N, C-alpha and C positions, 0 to 999 in steps of 0.2 A: 857357439864359440864366443868367448868374451875377449875383448881387446882392451888393453890398458896402454896409455900413451905416456911417455916420459915428458916432464915439464919442469922448468926452473921456477921456484917461488920468488916472486918480485916484491910482494908485500903481504902482510898479514893484518887482518882487522877482525876482531871478535871470532877468532878461530876459523876464519874463512880466508884462504890464500888466493891472491891474484897470481896466476901462473902464466909463463910464456911457453907456448907451443911453437917454437920456431917463428916467432913474430906475431902470432895470434895470441891474444890475452883472453883468459877464461878463469872464472872463479871455481874453487874446489874447497870442499869442507875438509878440515883437518881432524875430525872426530876420531879417526882410526889410527893416526900416527902422531908422533912427536917430531915436528920439523920446524926449521927456522928459515928466515930469509936467506936466499942463496943456495939452499938445498935443492936437490933434484928429487922429484917424487913421481911414482906411477899414478896416473889418474884414471879412474874407471867410474862411470855413472855419476860424476860430480864429486867423487870422494878421492882423496889421496889415500892409496891403499898400501904403499910401501915407500920408504925412503931409500934412494939409490946413492951410491958413490958417484962422483962426477965422472969417473972413468966408465963405470957401467952405463950411466945415462948417455954418455957420448957414443959408446959402442952401439947402444940401442938406436939412437938417433941416426947414426951412420947407416945402420941396417935398414931402417925405414926409408932413408933417402935413396939407398940403392934399389930397394924394391919399387919405389915410386918412379925412379928413373927407368927401370925395366918395363914397367907398365906403360910409361909414356912412349917407349920405343915400339910397342906392339901395334 
């Protein structure tokens, strides 16, 4: 199974984006998508693989947060 996580692009330098994963910053290559600062993207294995709408990104983030909360309660 592959997991891609949503992140917001904070800055771009030489086609490498610094992205925010809920407070954690990580770099991702933009070779596979056309994205700008402020866009949300799905990140997998260090690459942005899809540009998301803000609404879709927030729904996905909320789902992740719900799952993490459920796992914490077990």
